[in-house]
N, C-alpha and C positions, 0 to 999 in steps of 0.2 A: 301100591302104598306110597303116599307122599312123605318124604323124609326131609327134615330141616335140621341144620346145625346152627345153633344160636349162641353167641357169646354175650354175656352180660355181667354187670358188676354187682356184687353183694351189697345189700342195703342195711347191714347192721353197723359195724364199727367203721372207723375212718381208714382202715388199711387199704381198702379198695380192691379186694381180691376179685379176680375174674373167674367165671365158670363157663363151661361148655355144656350146653343142653342139646340132646338129640330128641327131636319131636317127630313122632310118627302119627299122622292123621289126628293131630291135635292132642296126642298123649305124650307126656315126657317119659321116654324110655331110658334115658341116661342123663346123669347130672354129675359132672366131675370138675375139679379145679383145673384151670387152664395151665398146662405145663409151659406154654410159651410166653405167658404174660409176665412182664418184668417185675411185677409187684409180688405175687405169691408163688410163682414158679412151680405150680402144681400142688401147692399146699393149701390147707384150709383148717379153720377151727371147727368144732362140732356144729356151731350155729350155722355157718355157711353151708355145710353139707345138707342141712335141713331147711334151707331158705324158703323153698316153695311150699312146704307142708302146711304152715299156718294159714295160707291163703285158702285152704279147703275146709277151714274150721266151720262148725255148725253155727257159731254165733256171728258169722259175717253179716253185715248190714247189706241186704240185697235190694232194698227199695227205700226211698226217703221215708222218714218217720216224723210225725208231728204230734206234739203233746196236746191232748184235748183238755176240755174244762174239768174232766174227772181226774186229770193227772196221769193219764195213760198215753204212752206213745203208740200211735197207730200208723199203718202204711198209707202213703199218699203217692200220687203220681209226681213225676219230675216237673210237669207244668205247674201243678199246685205248689210244689216245694219252691220253685224259682219265684213264683208270684208272691208266696208268703214271705220269703227272704227279702225281696225287693220292697214290698209294701211296708212291712214292719220296720225294716232298717231305715228306709227312706223317711218314714214318719218320724223316727227318733232324731235323725240328722237334721231334718227340716225344722223340728221343734226346738231342739237343744243345741244345734250347731255342730261343726265338723269335729270337735273334740269329744263328742258324746258317745262315739262308737270307736272300737279298736279291734284289731285282730292279733292273734298269737299264733305264730307259725312254728317251723320245725327245721331240723337238720336231716330229715328222713325222706324228703321228696326230692325229685330231680330239680336241677338248677333252673330249668326253663319254667317249671311250674311255680317255683318260688318267685321268679321274675314276673310272671303273669299276675300272681297274687298281689305283689307289691304295686304293680301298675294299676290293676283293677281297684284295689282298695283305696289307694291314695289319689290316683289321677282320675279314675272313672267314677268312684263312689264319693270321693271327697273327704275320706278320713285323713286324720293327721297322724294318729298313733298306731303303730304296729311293730311288734318285736318278735324274735324267734326264741325257741327253747335252747338254742345254742348259747343264750345268755346264761344258762345254768351250767355250761361246761367249758366253753371256749372263749368267752368274752375277755377273760383275763389275759390269755395269750395274745389275742388280737390287739388289745389296747397296749400291752407291753411292747409288742413289735412296732405298732404304729407310732408310739411316743419315741421309741429308741431309733428305729430305722426310717421313720417317715411314712411307712406303709405297713399294712398287715402282711408280712412277708416271711413265712417260715423258710429258712435258708437252705434246708438240707435235701438230700435225696436218700433213698433207702440203702444205697450202696455204702453210705457213711457208717452203717452198722458193721460193715465188713472191713472198713478201712481205718477205723479208730483204734488206738492202742490204750486208751484210758476212757472208759465209758462210765458215766455217772448217771444213775437212775435216781432221780430225786422226786419223791412223791409219786412214784410210778410202779405199780405192780404189773409189769408188762407181760409176765408169764401168764397172768390171768386175763388182763384186759386186751392185750395185743399179742397173742401167742405166735402168730405168723411172723411178726416183726422180731420177736425174741428168737425165733428160729433162724433169722438172718445172721445172728451171731455165730452160728455154726459154720458159716462161710468165712468167718474172720480168721485168717491164718497168721495174724500178728502175735507177738508175745504181749498179749493184752492183759489188762486188769479191769474187771467189772466191779464197780463200787455201787452199793445200794444204800441210799440215805432215806430211812423210813422209820417211824415209831414202832411199826409192827415187824415181826420176823416173818414176813410174807414168803411165799414160794419163790418170788424173785430174789428176795434178800438171801434166802438159803442157797439159791443156785448161783449167786454171784461169788466173787472172790473175797469180798469184804462187805459186812453189814455194819453200817454206822447207825446205831439205834438211837436216833435223836429224839428229844422230847417233842411232843406235838407243839407246833408253832415256834419251834426253835430254829427253823431253817434260815430265816432272814438274818438273825444274829450270827449264825454259823457262817453264812456266805460273806457277811461283812468282815468277820474276823479272818477268814481265808484271804479276802481281798487285801486287808491290812498287812498280812504276812507277805503276800506277793509283792506289795509296794515296798514294805520295809526292807525286804531282803534284796531289792534291786532286780527282781525277776520280771519287771515290766518290759515289754517290747516297745521301748519308748519311741523309736523311729516310726513304727506303725501308728501308735497312739497320736503322735504329733501331726501326722499326715491325715488321719482318718477319723479321729474322735474329738468330741467337744465335751468339756466339763471334767477333764481329768483332775485338775487341781481341786475342784470342789469335791470330787469323789474321794481323793486322798485325805482331805481335811475331815470329811464326814466319817470315814472308817477308822481314823486314827485312834479313837477311844475304844474300838472293838478289838481288844487283845484276846488271845486265846484263853487267858485266865479270867478275863472279865465276863466271858459268855459261858463259862462252865455250868453255872447254875441253870440258866435258861435253856441251854442246849442239852444238858446231861452228859456232855462229852468232856473228856480230859483235855487239857491244853495240848498235851503231846499228840493226841489224835487229830486235833485241828491243824497243828503244825505239820504233821506228817502228810495229811491230805493236801495242804498247800504246796508242799515240796513235790509230791508226786504229780500234782496237776501241772506244776512248772516243768518238771522233767519229761513229761509225756511229749512224744513227737506229734501226736494228733489227739487232743482231748476233746471230749464232747459231753454235753449235758442233754438228758432226755427227761422230760417231765410230762405229767398229765394232771389229773384232778387233785392230787395231793397238794399241788401248788395253786392251781387255778381256783379251786373252791375254798378261798381263804379271805379273811378280812384285810390281809395285806398281800394278796396274790400278785398284783401287777408289779410291785416293787421287788418281790421275791424273784419273779421271772426276770426282771431287769438286773437283779444282782448276778444272775447267771450270765446274762448278756454282757455285763460289765467285765466279768472274769474272762470270758472268751475273748473279748476285744483287747483287753490290756495285755493278754498273753499271746495274741496273734492266732488264737484258735477259732478263726472264722474265715469262710471263703476258701478253705482248703479241704481236700478229701479227708473224711474222718473227723471233722471238727464241727463246732457250732452249738449255739443255744437252741435246742430243738424241741418244739412242742409237738407231742403226738396227740392228734385230734381225737375227739370222742365219737361223734356221730358220723354216719356215712358221708353226709354232704354238708358238714359244718363249714368247711371252707367255701363251698358254693354259696351257702347262706350268708357268710360274712361279706362276700364280695358282690353278689349279684341278686340278693333278695329284695333290695329296694326298701329295707325296713329302717334301720338306724343310719344308713347312708344311701346316697343315690348309687346307681349301677357303677360297677368297676371302682368302688371306693370314692366316688365323687361326693360332693357336699351339698346338702339341701340349703345351706346358708349362703352358698356362692351363686350369684346371679349367672355367671358364665357357665357353671355346671348345669343349672336348671335350664338355661337356654339350649345347651348342647343336647340334653336328653329330650327336651320338647321337640327340637328340630328332627332328631333321629326317629322319634315316634310319630311326628306329624301332628302334634297337638298344640294348643295354646299354652304358653308357658305359665299362665296364671293358674292352670290346673295343678301345678306342682307345688306342694307345701313349701313355704319359706321358713319353716322351723323344723327342728329335729323332733323325732318321735320321743316320747317318754320311754325309758327302759321298762322291762317286764314288771319289776316290783312296783314301780310308780304307776303303771297302768292298773295294777290290782289295787293299789291304794285309792286311785280315782274310782274304781268300782265300789270300794268300801264306802267312800264318801258320797256316792250317788251321782258323781259328775259324769262317769262313764256308765251308760245305761244299756248298751248292747255290746256283746263280745262274740267274736267269731274265732273259733279255735280249730286249727287245721293240723292233723297228723301228730298230735301230742296229747299227753294225758296228765295235765297238772293236778287233777284230782288225786293222783297218786304221788307225783314226783315233786310237787312244790314244797319248799321249806316251810316248817311250821304248818303242815298240811291242813289241819282241821279248820284253821281260820279261813281257808279258801272257800269252804262250803258256806260259811256265814256271809262272805262277800258276794258269792253268786246269788244269794237271796235278794240282793239289791238290784239285780239286773231286770230289765224289762224283757230282754230277749237274749238267749244264749244259743248259739249255733255251734254244733260240733260236726266236723267233716273228718271221717275216719273209717277204718276197716270194720270195726266191731261195735255192736250196740251194748256190749257188756263192760266196756271200760268205765272206770270210776267217773270220768268226766261226761261221757255220753249218757250215763244213767240220769244225770240231772239236767240234760239239755232240753230246750224247747223244740228244736228242730235238729234232726240228725241226717246228714247227707252221706250216702254210701260211696266210698272212694275205692279205687283200685290200688293194689299194692305194687311194689317195684317190679315184680316179675310179670305184671299185667299191663305194662305201658312202656313209653319211650322217654328218653332224656339223657342227661349226663350228670355225673357226680364229680366232685373234686376231692381227692384224698389228702392225707396229711402231708405228702411230699409235693403237693401242688399238681398232681397228675389228674387230668380230665379223662374220665373213663365212661364208656357207653353203658346206658341202661336200656336193654332191649326187651321187647315183649316176648315172653315165652308161652304164657297161657292166657286165656280170656278171663276177665273178672266175672264173678257169678251174678246171676239175676240182672238187675238194672244198675248195678254198681258201675261207676264211670271213673276214668282217670281224672285227676284233679284238673288237668288241662281242659278236658271236656266240661267239667263242672263249672269252671270259671267262664268258659265260652257261653254256657247257658245262662249263668247269672248276669253276664255282661249284656246279653240280649234282653233279659227281663228288666234290667235296670234302664235300658235305653241307650247304652253306650257300646253296642256291638260293633258299630262302624269304626270306633277308635282302635279296635283290635282285629279288624277284618283282614289285615295283612298277615296275621298269625294263623295260618290255616293248619300248620303242624308245629310240633315242638321244635323241629329243626329250623323253622322260620324264626322262632324266638332265639335259638342259639345264634343264628347269624346276626340277629339284631344285637345280641350281647357282645359278639366279637367287634361290632362297630363301636359300641359304647366304650370298649376297652382300648381302642386305638390310641397310642401315645401314653397310656397309663402304665404304671409298673406291672400290672397284670395283663398287659397287652396280649391278646390271643387273636389278633386280626389276621394272622397268617394261617389259621385253621379254616379250611374251606367248608367243612361240614362233617357229618357223622362218619362217612366212609373213610375219611382221612384219619380220624381218631381210631377207628377199627384197624386200619392197615398198619398204623404206627404202634399199636399196643398201648394206647393212651399217650397223651402229650402233656408234658409239664408246662405250666406257664412260667415265664413269659414266652410267647411264640409270635413275635411281630411279623407282619407281612414283609417289612423291608430288610429283615435279617433272619431268614429261615435257616434251620440246620437239620441234620438227621440224627442228632444225639438222642439216645434213649434216656439218659440220666443227666440232669443239669442242676447245679446248685447256684445259689445267689451269692453276690458280693465277692466274687473272685477278683474283681478289679479294685476292690476297696472303696467303691463308690456306693453310697447309700441314697435313699429316696428323700432325704431331708433337703431343705432349701440350700444349704451350704455343702451338701454331699457327705457330711460327716455324721457318724452315729452319735446319739446323745447318751451320755453316761449319767444315769438318774438314780437318786437315793431318797430315803425318807427316814424320819424318826421311827423308832420301834413303838408301836401302839399296843397297850395291854389287850389281852383277849377280851372280847365283848361280854362273855359270861364266865367269870372265874368259878372254880369249884369252891365249895365250902362244906361245913359239917353236914348240912341237910342234903346236899347234892355233891358227893365227894369224888365221883368218877368223871373222867373225860370220855364222852362218847365220840368215837370216830365212825365214819360211814364210808362205804365205797362198794365197788363191784365185788360180789361174793364168789363168783364162779365163772369159768370160761363158757359154760353152757347156757348161761342166762344173760339177758340184756335188759337194761333199764327196768321198766315196770312189768316185764314178762308179758306184755300185750300179745306178742307173737311167740316168743320162745316158750312161754307157759302152756302152749297148746301142742307141743311136740313131745310125745310119750318117751322117746329115747332120751331126750334132754332132761326130762323130769326125773328119770331114774337115777341120774347122776347128781342130783341136787336135792337138799332137804325140802320137803313139801311145805313145812311150817317154818315160820320165822324163828330165828335163833339169835343169841348174843354170845360172842366170844369173850371169855373172862380168864384171867390168869389163875394158875393153881393156887398161888398164895392168897389171892382175894377170895377165891371159892372156898378155901379151907377156913378162912377167917369168918366168912358169912355163913358157913355150914351149908353150902350149896353143892349138890351132887351133879355129876355129869348127866345131862338129859333132863334134869329137873326143871319144872316150870318156874319162872321167876317173873317178877314185875319190875319193869324198868320205868322210872318216873322222872320227868323233868318238870320245870315250872309250867309247862304247856299241856302235859297230858301223861297218860300211863299206858304202856303196852305190855301184854303178857306174851312171853316168848320162852323158848327152851334154852337152857344154859349149855354152852359148849366150852368145856374147860380145856385150855390149850396154852402151851408156852409160846405161841405166836404173840400173845399179849403181854405187855409189861404191867406190873402192878399199878393200880390206879387208873388204868385205861380199859375201855371195853369197845367192842366193835359190833356194828349191825350192818347187814347188807342192804343196799339201796333197793333191791328187787322186791322187798316185802312192804305191804301196806303199813305194817307196825312201826316202821322206822321214822317216817317224816312227821308224825304227830309230836315227836320229841325234839326235833332239830330247832336250833335257835336262829331267828331271822336277822342275821348280820350280813353286811354286804361290803365288798371292796369299794373304796371311795372313787376309784377311777373307772373300773369296769362294771360296777354294780352287780358283780356275780355273787350269788349266795355263798355263805360260808357253811357248807355242809359238814366240815371236818372238825367241828368242836361244838359240843354242848355239855353242860353240867347235868349229870343224872345221878339218881340213886338206884341201886339194885338190891333186891331182897327176895327171899323165897316167897312164892305167891301166897302162902298161907299167912304170912306175917303182916301186921299193920305197919303202915308207914311211920317212920320216926320223924317227929317234928320238934 
């Protein structure tokens, strides 16, 4: 009997847990969290324990599918699929130009496949526009870091959870979204305080030492008032600011009007509470902020993230153990997508607009520099606007399900009707997006192929093949190879015989960049080291397991100083009124489910731990006033649509606010399509809605 031991990285969230699989004659006989891996240390959430089960689902796409004249998807061969893709897409690009087709990618596939897609779509096929679904979760953090630090550079390492003595979770329900990271707090032996700033009394808020129950969208005003208190009381580490920061005088002038009293109404917090927070943050030996979608998915998310950066910088809480403005990423490979997908930036954070960057990438790939676009891609929502206007006529969607997840979801289906050609490359034919595709390409899942992911702490981890994909399903790498040949550009990528070849190419693109990984020789080195955090340059290797950024006070800006940035407070895009009096909040509903339930919804054990039907959380006071009973069906209406869901009466919610889980189809027909002006990330965290018992007529 042939027995293999395979270590691989989970492809759900960004924590980057490793698992050890024992495979005997092609059958997985054991699947356990890796006790030696520095990320999860033998721990896992329920999703990770069941990572492989969804790959055996009956609705896997096992052969390419093409929609016929009668509207039915029927099986075809790969040769026919590749020819159909190339012929139809080429025809559109030849007729309507390089901006008439686009691709939408993901944070769920390995970095090497992302890099291949970007090169094939833009350099090989001649498209200009391509974005990833990380735009829906991490664009805000990426832009906030880039504008402040000069590069998209999360500064922390997971050991900071164990070394901080004042941990502030702002807009993060970490017990639900990142339970393995929350468990890292158990290793913190300091006399610490955990503060949770959140409109909801979440599990994280109740487990922390203090819950600051702020009003929705009150966080930026709160942070500015705290900054004002820090400055006014002389608690600024002025020597550090003078040496390492730019814009302090402008920051001080901007926040001067944000007194604790002046923000009481917008934040819902007493002036004393704001002052106490400021004093405690100042007195902490090592203070840290931790945020996720509660900040990122906002109409002013970038400046909110930068308000936390500002506070850390002016108090010296950066570059030291246990400190930092720390964004916990959403998807498994969102960091890889941000740096190496070749969508909204060239590889390693280079710039499509810079001739020297284009020339460098062209030389490394051995192609004519004129093949590289000289303009930036449109962001996700602008691509969809071009679909609506008819300017984009073909769309290629890889490993993401916008038919479920996109904000103001129902408008997406109307936009898709304007396309001449919609291609979906995914695991299942039953996803909401695949069901409306013209061509479906069957892809392999993360347990069925090779590559690397980059997690929240910048650690590169191995994705190793544990099982074979079913039927004729192929890795995205092999799909891209086939499409390149069908397009006639196979020679352009001939040197990429394996995913590791692409990885080594990416290490060369990174040389001299802030994310330099030129010192990593290949996959075996990553395996031996238990993952490697970037940067890891060839000229300065080390054997450290954990490394944080900015310990030397040098940032990636032109002058080496961090930029302290502010903005005016902008009213919420859709205020409540008499017709729509509730604020709808959305987010992750359970540890056992992930995003659109494309995979986790197929695991029986996980389904037993989560409501099968959509629900809405509502406060006891509001339920009593509206005469709604627990479990009763209610209609939730916004200006965009109506959803029928079950009421969950809970004191998690404050009066005037309701919550719906992102995992259900019923949520996004209601959300309001507003976007941050810098990151263009959708604002999923605020919509004005009405709630009523299902039997009643709407009040107008």
